[in-house]
Each structure stands twice: as C-alpha cells, then as structure tokens.
C-alpha positions in Angstrom: 1.7 -1.1 36.8 1.3 -3.7 39.6 2.8 -7.2 39.8 -0.7 -8.6 39.6 -1.5 -6.6 36.4 1.7 -7.6 34.8 1.0 -11.3 35.6 -2.5 -11.0 34.0 -1.0 -9.4 31.0 1.4 -12.0 30.6 -1.1 -14.7 30.9 -3.2 -12.9 28.2 -0.4 -12.6 25.7 0.6 -16.2 26.2 -2.9 -17.3 25.6 -3.1 -15.3 22.3 0.1 -16.6 21.2 -1.3 -20.2 21.7 -4.5 -19.4 19.8 -2.7 -17.5 17.0 -0.3 -20.3 16.2 3.1 -19.1 15.0 1.9 -15.5 14.8 2.9 -13.4 17.7 0.1 -11.4 19.0 -0.7 -9.0 21.6 -3.8 -7.5 23.2 -4.2 -4.6 25.5 -7.3 -2.6 25.1 -6.1 0.0 27.5 -2.8 0.6 26.0 -3.0 0.0 22.2 -4.4 -2.0 19.2 -4.2 -5.7 19.0 -1.2 -6.6 16.9 -0.5 -9.9 14.9 2.9 -10.0 13.8 4.4 -11.8 10.9 1.4 -13.2 9.3 2.5 -15.0 6.1 0.4 -14.2 3.3 2.4 -15.9 0.5 5.5 -17.9 -0.3 7.2 -17.6 -3.6 10.5 -18.9 -4.9 11.4 -19.9 -1.4 10.7 -16.3 -0.1 8.1 -16.0 2.6 6.0 -12.8 2.4 4.6 -11.7 5.6 2.5 -8.7 7.0 1.8 -7.0 10.3 -1.9 -6.4 11.3 -3.0 -3.8 13.7 -6.6 -3.9 14.9 -8.3 -1.3 16.8 -11.1 -2.1 19.4 -13.8 -1.1 16.9 -16.0 -3.8 15.6 -15.3 -4.5 12.0 -13.3 -1.6 10.9 -12.3 -0.6 7.4 -9.0 -1.7 6.3 -5.9 0.4 5.3 -2.9 -1.6 3.7 0.4 0.1 4.0 3.3 -0.5 1.4 6.8 0.7 2.7 9.2 2.6 0.6 13.0 2.1 0.1 13.5 2.3 -3.7 12.2 -1.2 -4.2 15.6 -2.4 -2.9 15.4 -1.8 0.9 12.9 -1.0 3.5 10.7 -3.1 5.8 7.1 -3.6 6.8 8.5 -2.6 10.2 8.4 0.9 9.1 4.7 1.5 9.1 4.1 5.3 9.2 0.2 5.0 9.6 -0.4 2.6 12.4 -1.7 5.3 14.3 -4.8 5.1 12.1 -6.0 2.5 14.7 -6.8 5.4 17.0 -9.3 6.6 14.3 -11.1 3.3 14.0 -9.1 1.6 11.2 -7.3 -1.8 10.8 -3.9 -1.3 9.2 -1.9 -4.1 7.6 1.8 -3.4 6.7 3.0 -5.7 4.1 6.2 -6.9 2.7 7.1 -7.6 -1.0 10.1 -9.0 -2.8 12.8 -6.5 -3.1 14.9 -6.2 -6.3 17.7 -8.4 -5.0 15.2 -11.1 -5.1 13.2 -10.4 -8.3 12.6 -7.5 -10.8 9.1 -6.0 -11.8 6.3 -7.1 -12.0 7.1 -9.3 -8.9 6.6 -6.5 -6.6 3.0 -5.6 -7.7 2.2 -9.4 -7.8 3.1 -9.5 -4.1 1.1 -6.5 -3.2 -1.9 -7.8 -4.9 -1.4 -11.1 -3.2 -1.6 -9.3 0.1 -4.9 -7.6 -1.0 -6.5 -10.9 -1.8 -5.2 -12.6 1.3 -6.4 -9.8 3.5 -9.8 -9.9 1.8 -9.9 -13.7 2.3 -9.0 -13.4 6.1 -11.4 -10.5 6.9 -13.8 -12.6 8.9 -11.1 -14.3 10.7 -9.6 -11.2 12.1 -12.6 -9.0 12.1 -12.2 -6.1 9.8 -14.3 -5.3 6.6 -13.4 -6.7 3.3 -15.7 -4.3 1.2 -13.9 -1.2 2.4 -10.2 -1.4 1.8 -7.7 1.5 1.0 -4.0 1.2 0.1 -1.3 3.6 1.0 2.5 4.0 0.6 5.4 6.2 0.5 8.0 6.7 -2.3 8.5 3.2 -3.9 5.6 2.0 -1.8 3.5 5.0 -3.1 4.3 4.0 -6.6 3.1 0.4 -5.8 0.0 1.8 -3.9 -1.0 3.9 -7.1 -0.4 0.8 -9.3 -2.6 -1.3 -7.2 -5.3 1.2 -7.3 -5.2 1.7 -11.2 -4.2 -1.8 -12.5 -7.1 -4.0 -11.3 -7.9 -6.8 -13.8 -4.6 -6.2 -15.7 -3.7 -9.9 -16.2 0.0 -9.3 -16.3 0.1 -7.3 -13.1 -2.5 -9.6 -11.1 -0.2 -12.7 -11.0 -1.0 -15.8 -9.0 1.2 -15.3 -6.0 -0.4 -16.5 -2.8 -3.5 -18.0 -4.3 -7.0 -16.8 -3.2 -7.6 -16.0 -6.9 -11.4 -16.0 -6.1 -10.9 -12.7 -4.2 -10.5 -9.3 -5.8 -7.4 -7.1 -5.7 -9.7 -3.9 -6.1 -9.2 -1.3 -3.5 -11.6 1.7 -2.7 -9.1 4.5 -2.2 -5.3 5.2 -2.6 -3.0 7.4 -0.8 0.4 8.1 -2.5 3.1 9.6 -0.6 5.7 11.2 -3.2 5.7 8.0 -5.4 6.8 7.9 -8.9 3.9 7.3 -11.4 5.3 7.5 -14.8 8.6 6.0 -15.6 8.5 7.1 -19.2 8.4 10.7 -18.2 10.9 10.1 -15.3 13.3 8.8 -17.9 13.2 12.3 -19.7 13.0 14.6 -16.9 15.0 12.8 -14.2 17.5 10.4 -15.9 19.7 10.1 -13.0 16.9 8.5 -11.0 15.6 6.5 -13.9 18.3 5.5 -16.4 21.5 5.2 -14.3 22.7 1.8 -13.2 22.9 2.9 -9.5 19.2 3.9 -9.3 16.3 2.3 -7.8 14.4 2.4 -11.1 17.2 0.6 -12.9 17.0 -2.2 -10.2 13.2 -2.3 -10.5 13.0 -2.6 -14.3 16.3 -4.6 -14.9 17.7 -1.7 -16.8 17.2 2.0 -17.3 13.7 3.3 -18.1 15.1 4.7 -21.4 16.2 1.2 -22.5 13.5 -0.9 -20.8 10.7 1.1 -22.3 7.9 -1.5 -22.4 8.6 -2.4 -18.9 8.8 1.1 -17.8 5.4 1.7 -19.3 4.0 -1.6 -17.8 5.3 -0.4 -14.4 3.7 3.1 -14.6 0.4 3.7 -12.7 -0.4 6.4 -15.4 -0.6 3.6 -18.0 -3.7 2.3 -16.6 -6.0 5.3 -15.4 -9.4 4.6 -16.3 -12.8 6.0 -15.3 -13.5 3.2 -12.7 -10.2 3.8 -10.6 -10.7 4.7 -6.9 -10.2 8.0 -5.5 -6.6 9.2 -5.0 -5.0 11.5 -2.4 -1.4 12.6 -2.9 1.2 14.4 -0.8 4.4 15.7 -2.2 7.1 18.2 -1.1 8.0 21.0 -3.3 11.8 20.4 -2.6 11.8 16.7 -3.4 15.0 16.0 -5.3 14.5 12.2 -5.5 11.0 12.0 -7.0 10.2 15.1 -9.0 6.7 16.8 -8.6 6.1 16.1 -12.2 5.3 12.6 -11.2 2.3 13.6 -8.9 1.1 16.3 -11.3 1.1 13.7 -14.3 -1.1 11.2 -12.5 -3.4 14.0 -11.2 -3.6 15.3 -14.8 -4.9 11.9 -16.0 -7.4 11.5 -13.1 -8.8 14.9 -14.0 -9.0 13.9 -17.6 -11.0 10.7 -16.6 -13.3 12.8 -14.3 -11.9 11.0 -11.4 -11.3 12.2 -7.7 -7.6 13.1 -7.3 -6.3 15.6 -4.7 -2.7 16.7 -4.7 -1.2 18.5 -1.7 2.2 20.1 -2.5 3.9 20.8 0.9 6.1 23.9 0.8 9.6 23.4 2.1 9.5 19.6 2.4 11.7 17.2 0.6 11.4 13.4 0.2 9.9 12.0 3.3 9.9 13.1 6.9 7.3 12.9 9.8 5.7 16.0 8.7 3.9 14.1 6.1 2.0 12.2 8.8 1.5 14.7 11.3 -0.7 17.9 12.0 -2.6 19.1 9.1 -1.7 16.2 7.1 -2.9 13.8 9.4 -6.3 15.4 9.5 -6.3 15.4 5.7 -5.7 11.5 5.7 -8.3 10.6 8.2 -11.0 12.9 6.5 -10.2 11.2 3.1 -10.5 7.7 4.5 -13.6 8.7 6.5 -15.3 9.9 3.3 -14.3 6.9 1.2 -14.1 3.9 3.6 -16.8 4.6 6.2 -19.7 5.1 3.8 -22.5 2.6 3.3 -21.3 -0.8 1.8 -21.7 -1.1 -1.8 -25.0 -2.9 -3.1 -23.7 -4.7 -6.0 -22.4 -7.6 -4.0 -19.5 -8.3 -6.4 -15.8 -7.5 -5.8 -14.4 -9.7 -8.7 -11.7 -8.2 -10.9 -12.4 -7.4 -14.4 -10.7 -8.9 -17.5 -7.5 -7.6 -19.0 -9.1 -4.5 -20.2 -6.0 -2.2 -20.6 -3.1 -4.4 -21.5 
C-alpha cells in the first residue's frame, strides 16, 4: 500500500467517524465490509448495551443478528463467529446483553428483543432490510436465539428495554448452535449443568432449575413453540458434554409436531464449540438456509407487529 493510498484511507475513516458521531466506523470496499462499532441500542439500570454492525457492499441486504455465548455470565459481542456472512451479501449485527452478574432472567431476552427492535427501527439509516431478519447464536446465545424465535408476543419476555415498542421483535429464521432449549428437561438429564450452584443455568435462573421450576419453564424456548414460529437450523456435536444432544432433539421434536421447519445437523466427533461449526460444509449449510429464508420476495402483509400474549 502506497503512502498516498494510506493518506486517502485515513481521510475516509476520519470523515466517517465525524459523520457517525461517537460510533467508530470504517469503510474499505476493497478490503472488507463497512463496520460500525459500539452502537448503543439501549441503556438499562446504568448499563449501556451496544452492538457492532457489519455491512456488505450489497444494497439493502438482509440482516443476521448474532448473540454470543458464554454461559450467560461471560462472553462478548467481539466474538462474532458469523461476520464472514458479509461476503455472502448479509449484514451482521453482533449484540451484547446483560450478563448474570448484572441481572437474572428475563433480562437477557429483554435485551435481545430490544436489539431486534432497534435494528428494525434503524434499517433505513444503515441500509439493510427490516423485513428479512434472522437471529443466530452459540451455546447460551443459541438458547437466546431460539427464545427470540419462539416467544414473539409473549408479554413477559418482550420487555420495554430500549424503547422502539412500535417495532416488532419477530424474526424470519433462527440458527441455534448447540444451545439449551428446555431447562426442565435439563434439570433431569443433566443436573450438574442445570441445578448446581456453580452452573451457568443457576446464575441465569437465580437458582437451580429443579427449584426455580416456573422460571426454568419461562426461559425454555420449547415452552413457546407454535405454528407461526420461524424455520430453525440447529448444529450440535455428538460429543458435547456441556449441552447434551437431548436439548436439540427436544425442540426439533416439538417443531415437527407443529409442522414447522426444523433441521438438526449432528456433527460426529465434535464437542461444545469450535471453528468446525462455521467452516466447510457447515458454512455452506448456513448460507443455503439463509438464502432460502431471507432472500425470498418480501412479505405482502405489510404488518410486522407482535401478537398479544398468546402463550403465557
């Protein structure tokens, strides 16, 4: 890179930083996506919630929202495993949410839905589509992604974080990477990860799933599966010792009973996490799923409002 090119790029980045206010931005069509870092989508109890937005060169691309894992008690939006989707014509938003040292459930799902509403409200400003949105996440983020997908309109889980309550939290597709989906089942088949005081589930629910049974049910995506839920793609390793396969089998079973689209890929020899979930054949499957459900013609109903509390 010549000194002249470096100077021009520096001027461009500086100009975007001025235009974008306090959100650091970068643009280099030849070397990668436009990136808007640390966009604040909500502030709750003094905690500022932010997201990173990756935009491809494509005009008005569909949007994929990424939710990080970490047992609901650690992790960061900086660990975005799907930002490569910009190469396939998708905008990607990697969001933060309150961890369990800040608040217990349902704070985490309130924050995720606040991000969906904010992103839908800001679609015209940043240039992606508001009518085609998918949500994806790994581990604890997979749980939250599945819960976003199944619980639209459930008043207790919608919350009021971040405002934009005129916007819908509904999404059009869900990708769950090895996330827990049924805490009641987990309390029985995997008590060490659901009931013990040192488990992430304990921190999420404010107690063991065997004791906090009402909250365990409320936090389970399986509690809300109904015929209007979005298509679901699941990846899970057959050697996962942190989140057992029965969690993915359970939500797939309920989707099938509701005549919904749910595809589970059980990956042989894989445990909990790893780059193999996002490379090679899995990457092709991810892109094919998103292409099928997000790059179709826009819906004609013109209405994206949430429904009433139909499932409690």
